[in-house]
DOKE-6430 format. One record per atom (N, C-alpha, C): residue in one letter; z, x, y. Coordinates in steps of 0.05 Angstrom, whole numbers, padded with zeros to 5 digits, always signed. Last residue first. Example, Ala and Ser with C-alpha at 12.3 -4.5 7.8 and 13.67 -1.06 7.14 Angstrom:
REM DOKE-6430
s+00142+00257-00045 s+00143+00273-00021 s+00157+00258+00001 a+00156+00264-00114 a+00156+00246-00090 a+00156+00264-00066 
***
This chain:
REM DOKE-6430
x-00008+00357+00578 x+00014+00363+00596 x+00005+00378+00621 x-00046+00349+00539 x-00050+00336+00565 x-00027+00340+00585 x-00026+00377+00495 x-00053+00383+00505 x-00056+00373+00534 x+00023+00352+00485 x+00022+00380+00493 x-00005+00388+00506 x+00006+00303+00466 x+00020+00304+00491 x+00020+00333+00502 x-00017+00319+00418 x-00034+00306+00438 x-00020+00308+00466 x+00028+00336+00390 x+00008+00356+00397 x-00011+00345+00419 x+00053+00286+00384 x+00066+00308+00399 x+00046+00329+00408 x+00016+00260+00352 x+00021+00250+00379 x+00035+00271+00396 x+00019+00293+00306 x-00006+00291+00321 x-00002+00280+00349 x+00073+00284+00291 x+00064+00311+00297 x+00038+00310+00314 x+00073+00229+00280 x+00090+00240+00301 x+00081+00267+00310 x+00037+00229+00236 x+00031+00213+00261 x+00047+00224+00284 x+00065+00261+00200 x+00039+00269+00210 x+00031+00255+00235 x+00111+00229+00191 x+00113+00256+00202 x+00087+00266+00214 x+00089+00184+00167 x+00102+00181+00193 x+00105+00208+00207 x+00070+00210+00120 x+00051+00196+00138 x+00063+00193+00166 x+00118+00227+00097 x+00098+00247+00106 x+00078+00234+00125 x+00142+00178+00084 x+00154+00196+00103 x+00134+00216+00114 x+00107+00160+00045 x+00110+00145+00069 x+00123+00162+00091 x+00114+00199+00006 x+00088+00197+00019 x+00090+00182+00045 x+00166+00187-00012 x+00161+00212+00002 x+00135+00211+00018 x+00159+00141-00040 x+00174+00139-00015 x+00169+00165+00002 x+00129+00163-00083 x+00119+00141-00067 x+00132+00139-00040 x+00163+00200-00105 x+00139+00209-00092 x+00127+00188-00074 x+00202+00166-00128 x+00209+00185-00107 x+00185+00195-00091 x+00171+00140-00166 x+00184+00125-00145 x+00191+00143-00121 x+00155+00184-00198 x+00135+00167-00185 x+00147+00151-00162 x+00204+00203-00215 x+00186+00221-00201 x+00166+00204-00185 x+00226+00161-00243 x+00240+00170-00219 x+00222+00188-00202 x+00186+00106-00265 x+00192+00135-00267 x+00205+00145-00241 x+00218+00042-00269 x+00197+00059-00258 x+00206+00089-00261 x+00254+00004-00282 x+00241+00019-00304 x+00220+00038-00295 x+00316+00004-00244 x+00289-00006-00251 x+00278+00011-00274 x+00361+00028-00227 x+00362-00001-00230 x+00335-00013-00236 x+00347+00079-00222 x+00371+00074-00239 x+00373+00044-00245 x+00310+00081-00184 x+00300+00078-00212 x+00323+00074-00231 x+00336+00095-00138 x+00331+00067-00143 x+00322+00062-00171 x+00334+00151-00139 x+00359+00137-00145 x+00355+00108-00152 x+00281+00161-00121 x+00290+00169-00148 x+00315+00154-00157 x+00281+00142-00069 x+00262+00131-00089 x+00271+00137-00117 x+00320+00176-00048 x+00324+00147-00048 x+00306+00134-00069 x+00297+00227-00054 x+00321+00220-00068 x+00326+00190-00069 x+00254+00225-00019 x+00249+00228-00047 x+00273+00219-00064 x+00285+00222+00028 x+00267+00200+00021 x+00260+00201-00009 x+00312+00271+00027 x+00327+00246+00026 x+00310+00223+00018 x+00269+00306+00033 x+00285+00307+00009 x+00301+00281+00005 x+00254+00291+00084 x+00235+00287+00062 x+00249+00288+00035 x+00301+00307+00111 x+00293+00279+00111 x+00273+00273+00088 x+00303+00362+00103 x+00325+00346+00092 x+00317+00316+00091 x+00254+00378+00128 x+00260+00385+00100 x+00281+00366+00089 x+00258+00360+00182 x+00236+00352+00164 x+00243+00355+00135 x+00304+00388+00198 x+00303+00359+00199 x+00281+00348+00181 x+00288+00441+00194 x+00309+00431+00176 x+00309+00401+00175 x+00247+00442+00234 x+00241+00448+00206 x+00262+00437+00187 x+00278+00428+00279 x+00255+00412+00272 x+00248+00416+00242 x+00315+00469+00283 x+00324+00441+00277 x+00301+00424+00268 x+00283+00510+00299 x+00295+00511+00273 x+00304+00484+00264 x+00269+00491+00350 x+00249+00498+00331 x+00260+00499+00302 x+00320+00481+00376 x+00301+00460+00371 x+00280+00467+00350 x+00380+00506+00344 x+00359+00508+00364 x+00336+00490+00356 x+00430+00460+00318 x+00411+00482+00315 x+00392+00483+00338 x+00460+00414+00324 x+00474+00439+00317 x+00456+00463+00316 x+00430+00370+00334 x+00456+00371+00347 x+00469+00399+00343 x+00387+00372+00302 x+00382+00377+00330 x+00409+00379+00346 x+00407+00355+00252 x+00400+00384+00256 x+00396+00391+00286 x+00413+00298+00260 x+00436+00316+00260 x+00428+00345+00264 x+00365+00269+00253 x+00374+00275+00280 x+00396+00297+00280 x+00353+00256+00200 x+00335+00274+00214 x+00345+00283+00241 x+00403+00225+00191 x+00395+00248+00174 x+00375+00267+00188 x+00407+00180+00222 x+00422+00204+00230 x+00413+00229+00214 x+00377+00141+00195 x+00368+00152+00220 x+00382+00178+00229 x+00409+00129+00150 x+00383+00141+00147 x+00373+00154+00172 x+00454+00107+00177 x+00457+00130+00159 x+00430+00144+00155 x+00430+00065+00205 x+00443+00086+00219 x+00446+00111+00202 x+00411+00034+00161 x+00392+00045+00180 x+00405+00068+00196 x+00459+00021+00136 x+00439+00037+00121 x+00419+00050+00141 x+00485-00011+00174 x+00497+00015+00166 x+00477+00033+00152 x+00447-00054+00176 x+00456-00039+00200 x+00467-00012+00192 x+00443-00072+00123 x+00419-00063+00137 x+00427-00045+00161 x+00496-00089+00115 x+00484-00068+00099 x+00460-00056+00112 x+00497-00131+00152 x+00515-00108+00155 x+00505-00084+00139 x+00460-00165+00130 x+00455-00154+00157 x+00472-00130+00162 x+00485-00178+00082 x+00460-00164+00082 x+00453-00151+00109 x+00530-00206+00101 x+00533-00181+00085 x+00508-00165+00085 x+00506-00249+00127 x+00522-00230+00142 x+00525-00204+00127 x+00480-00273+00083 x+00465-00266+00107 x+00480-00245+00123 x+00521-00286+00048 x+00501-00266+00040 x+00486-00256+00065 x+00549-00329+00066 x+00560-00303+00072 x+00541-00280+00065 x+00522-00372+00046 x+00517-00365+00074 x+00529-00338+00082 x+00497-00355-00019 x+00519-00363-00002 x+00512-00356+00027 x+00464-00374-00080 x+00465-00360-00055 x+00488-00371-00038 x+00432-00375-00143 x+00457-00379-00127 x+00456-00362-00102 x+00361-00386-00138 x+00385-00375-00151 x+00409-00380-00132 x+00308-00430-00147 x+00328-00421-00128 x+00353-00411-00144 x+00265-00458-00169 x+00267-00429-00172 x+00286-00416-00152 x+00258-00511-00173 x+00257-00500-00146 x+00257-00469-00147 x+00260-00516-00230 x+00238-00527-00215 x+00235-00514-00187 x+00305-00485-00248 x+00279-00486-00263 x+00256-00496-00247 x+00348-00488-00211 x+00340-00463-00223 x+00311-00464-00234 x+00349-00542-00198 x+00349-00521-00176 x+00338-00495-00187 x+00353-00565-00247 x+00329-00570-00232 x+00326-00549-00209 x+00405-00547-00263 x+00381-00541-00279 x+00355-00544-00263 x+00437-00568-00222 x+00436-00539-00226 x+00411-00531-00242 x+00429-00623-00229 x+00420-00610-00204 x+00418-00580-00207 x+00452-00629-00279 x+00424-00636-00276 x+00413-00622-00251 x+00505-00617-00268 x+00490-00600-00287 x+00460-00604-00283 x+00516-00660-00233 x+00519-00632-00225 x+00503-00613-00242 x+00507-00706-00265 x+00491-00701-00241 x+00492-00672-00231 x+00501-00713-00331 x+00519-00699-00312 x+00503-00692-00287 x+00461-00735-00359 x+00486-00750-00358 x+00506-00738-00339 x+00421-00698-00361 x+00417-00721-00344 x+00442-00738-00341 x+00438-00661-00400 x+00439-00654-00371 x+00437-00678-00353 x+00429-00691-00447 x+00456-00683-00440 x+00458-00676-00410 x+00373-00696-00444 x+00390-00720-00445 x+00418-00713-00436 x+00358-00643-00447 x+00351-00658-00423 x+00368-00684-00421 x+00377-00630-00499 x+00387-00616-00475 x+00381-00631-00450 x+00346-00664-00531 x+00376-00667-00531 x+00388-00653-00506 x+00295-00644-00519 x+00302-00671-00512 x+00332-00675-00511 x+00300-00592-00540 x+00295-00596-00512 x+00302-00624-00502 x+00305-00604-00594 x+00328-00592-00580 x+00324-00595-00550 x+00254-00625-00603 x+00278-00641-00608 x+00302-00631-00593 x+00220-00582-00588 x+00218-00608-00574 x+00244-00624-00578 x+00248-00516-00578 x+00237-00537-00596 x+00239-00565-00583 x+00231-00480-00518 x+00251-00493-00535 x+00237-00513-00553 x+00195-00455-00484 x+00194-00448-00512 x+00215-00461-00529 x+00187-00472-00433 x+00201-00446-00437 x+00203-00438-00466 x+00164-00521-00441 x+00147-00500-00431 x+00160-00472-00435 x+00210-00549-00456 x+00189-00545-00476 x+00170-00522-00467 x+00236-00549-00406 x+00249-00537-00430 x+00228-00530-00451 x+00199-00577-00376 x+00205-00549-00369 x+00218-00535-00392 x+00201-00627-00400 x+00176-00612-00401 x+00180-00582-00394 x+00254-00641-00386 x+00246-00639-00414 x+00221-00622-00417 x+00250-00645-00331 x+00267-00624-00343 x+00260-00619-00372 x+00216-00689-00327 x+00208-00663-00316 x+00224-00641-00329 x+00249-00728-00349 x+00224-00721-00363 x+00214-00694-00353 x+00289-00730-00310 x+00296-00722-00338 x+00271-00713-00353 x+00259-00749-00268 x+00271-00722-00266 x+00278-00712-00294 x+00248-00801-00287 x+00226-00782-00281 x+00236-00753-00280 x+00300-00821-00290 x+00283-00819-00314 x+00260-00799-00310 x+00320-00820-00236 x+00332-00805-00258 x+00315-00801-00282 x+00306-00826-00178 x+00287-00826-00200 x+00297-00811-00224 x+00351-00822-00145 x+00332-00845-00141 x+00313-00848-00165 x+00379-00776-00160 x+00393-00802-00158 x+00374-00826-00157 x+00339-00738-00159 x+00354-00743-00184 x+00368-00770-00184 x+00326-00741-00105 x+00306-00749-00125 x+00319-00754-00152 x+00372-00720-00082 x+00364-00748-00076 x+00344-00758-00097 x+00370-00668-00101 x+00393-00685-00108 x+00386-00714-00104 x+00324-00650-00074 x+00324-00653-00104 x+00347-00670-00113 x+00344-00649-00022 x+00322-00667-00029 x+00320-00672-00059 x+00382-00609-00028 x+00390-00636-00020 x+00369-00656-00027 x+00348-00566-00040 x+00368-00575-00060 x+00377-00603-00054 x+00321-00561+00009 x+00306-00567-00015 x+00324-00578-00038 x+00364-00547+00042 x+00350-00572+00047 x+00334-00580+00022 x+00377-00498+00020 x+00397-00519+00020 x+00384-00546+00024 x+00331-00469+00032 x+00337-00475+00004 x+00358-00497+00002 x+00336-00466+00088 x+00313-00479+00076 x+00319-00487+00048 x+00383-00435+00091 x+00383-00462+00101 x+00359-00479+00091 x+00367-00387+00067 x+00389-00402+00055 x+00388-00431+00065 x+00327-00370+00102 x+00321-00375+00074 x+00342-00393+00061 x+00359-00363+00148 x+00338-00383+00148 x+00330-00391+00119 x+00391-00320+00132 x+00403-00346+00138 x+00383-00368+00138 x+00352-00280+00124 x+00369-00289+00102 x+00381-00316+00107 x+00331-00277+00177 x+00313-00283+00154 x+00329-00293+00130 x+00376-00264+00208 x+00361-00288+00213 x+00344-00296+00189 x+00393-00215+00184 x+00411-00239+00185 x+00395-00265+00188 x+00349-00182+00193 x+00358-00187+00165 x+00375-00213+00165 x+00347-00181+00249 x+00325-00192+00233 x+00332-00199+00205 x+00396-00156+00258 x+00392-00183+00268 x+00369-00196+00253 x+00384-00106+00235 x+00406-00122+00224 x+00404-00152+00233 x+00342-00088+00267 x+00337-00093+00239 x+00359-00110+00227 x+00367-00084+00318 x+00344-00102+00314 x+00340-00108+00284 x+00406-00045+00307 x+00414-00072+00315 x+00392-00092+00310 x+00373-00003+00294 x+00393-00012+00274 x+00403-00040+00281 x+00343+00004+00341 x+00330-00005+00316 x+00350-00015+00295 x+00382+00022+00378 x+00367-00003+00383 x+00355-00014+00357 x+00403+00069+00353 x+00420+00047+00362 x+00405+00021+00364 x+00357+00101+00342 x+00375+00092+00320 x+00392+00068+00328 x+00336+00107+00394 x+00320+00095+00373 x+00338+00084+00351 x+00379+00134+00420 x+00370+00107+00429 x+00354+00093+00407 x+00379+00182+00390 x+00403+00164+00391 x+00396+00136+00399 x+00328+00202+00401 x+00336+00196+00374 x+00360+00177+00373 x+00332+00211+00456 x+00313+00193+00446 x+00320+00183+00417 x+00374+00250+00458 x+00376+00224+00472 x+00357+00203+00460 x+00350+00291+00428 x+00376+00279+00419 x+00379+00251+00432 x+00304+00302+00458 x+00302+00295+00429 x+00327+00280+00421 x+00325+00317+00507 x+00307+00294+00505 x+00305+00284+00476 x+00353+00364+00492 x+00368+00341+00502 x+00351+00315+00500 x+00311+00398+00477 x+00330+00389+00457 x+00345+00364+00466 x+00244+00398+00489 x+00270+00396+00502 x+00290+00383+00484 x+00191+00395+00477 x+00204+00421+00473 x+00231+00422+00487 x+00157+00350+00480 x+00175+00357+00503 x+00187+00385+00502 x+00125+00349+00434 x+00114+00343+00460 x+00131+00351+00483 x+00160+00362+00392 x+00135+00378+00396 x+00125+00374+00425 x+00199+00323+00398 x+00207+00351+00399 x+00182+00369+00405 x+00169+00276+00392 x+00182+00281+00418 x+00190+00311+00420 x+00154+00281+00338 x+00134+00279+00359 x+00145+00286+00387 x+00205+00280+00316 x+00188+00303+00312 x+00166+00304+00333 x+00224+00230+00331 x+00236+00254+00343 x+00220+00279+00338 x+00188+00195+00301 x+00191+00194+00330 x+00202+00220+00342 x+00192+00210+00247 x+00166+00210+00260 x+00169+00211+00290 x+00248+00203+00239 x+00235+00229+00235 x+00209+00230+00250 x+00254+00148+00250 x+00268+00168+00266 x+00255+00195+00264 x+00223+00124+00210 x+00217+00119+00238 x+00230+00140+00256 x+00246+00146+00162 x+00218+00149+00168 x+00212+00146+00198 x+00302+00133+00164 x+00293+00161+00162 x+00264+00164+00171 x+00301+00077+00170 x+00316+00094+00189 x+00306+00123+00188 x+00273+00061+00126 x+00261+00056+00153 x+00275+00074+00173 x+00308+00078+00085 x+00281+00088+00086 x+00269+00085+00114 x+00355+00049+00098 x+00355+00078+00098 x+00327+00089+00100 x+00335-00006+00095 x+00349+00005+00119 x+00348+00035+00120 x+00314-00009+00043 x+00297-00015+00066 x+00309-00002+00091 x+00360+00002+00012 x+00336+00019+00010 x+00319+00016+00035 x+00394-00040+00028 x+00403-00012+00030 x+00378+00006+00031 x+00365-00087+00017 x+00374-00081+00045 x+00381-00052+00048 x+00357-00081-00039 x+00334-00083-00020 x+00342-00076+00008 x+00407-00083-00063 x+00393-00058-00062 x+00369-00058-00042 x+00436-00128-00071 x+00438-00115-00044 x+00419-00092-00041 x+00430-00143-00123 x+00426-00163-00102 x+00426-00152-00074 x+00442-00096-00151 x+00415-00105-00149 x+00410-00125-00127 x+00497-00094-00151 x+00483-00075-00134 x+00454-00085-00130 x+00510-00134-00188 x+00520-00135-00161 x+00505-00117-00142 x+00479-00117-00234 x+00476-00143-00222 x+00485-00144-00193 x+00480-00071-00265 x+00468-00069-00239 x+00466-00096-00224 x+00502-00082-00314 x+00518-00065-00296 x+00506-00065-00268 x+00498-00121-00358 x+00485-00123-00332 x+00499-00108-00310 x+00547-00097-00395 x+00535-00123-00389 x+00524-00124-00361 x+00545-00046-00441 x+00549-00052-00413 x+00533-00077-00405 x+00571-00016-00497 x+00558-00039-00487 x+00565-00044-00458 x+00561+00052-00514 x+00579+00032-00503 x+00563+00009-00491 x+00539+00082-00573 x+00532+00072-00547 x+00550+00049-00538 x+00572+00135-00605 x+00567+00106-00605 x+00561+00097-00576 
***
């Protein structure tokens, strides 16, 4: 018997973008950079130092960017909600008519839609919630979301960035380069495949899509490294 599960991905889905973006960017950018540096310098210490600096700086930059963008979006939405609240207070009949038309547009029977809009208009809080959701298309958000998302971006980027770097800490440079490429490309495919747990996309297609991005970064890093070798 199939067990009923109510929106099991709701909490994860709200954060999945930051996790996937952070890990994918950490792996792709670090792999491309340190592979090029490894080929161009042939020096393990240089690779490790460069990789560490890249991960540290980029993880901080990405987390700050995530915080600013999420916080700005929240503040803009709060202003729009405040303006909508004023409109409801100043033009109650017009706002009620707008809500009625939105209910009808969504497929509710006209009589029921009118009853619903009448009921909502008698409760300012309910009316604001309906207009926020239906007219402004704003879902529930909290100022804490900006900090949480930035923290997720920070930790995800570091986790993803360390994956291609770790082999250089324990293996000779040539062998480390090969292992770094293999485990990072495998990790990229895995991220794409795992995300399909919360979507309807084929795991193979999603994994392959992310894998291609990693290969592109790898090729760019490889070509730049070879170019440096030519002009050394």
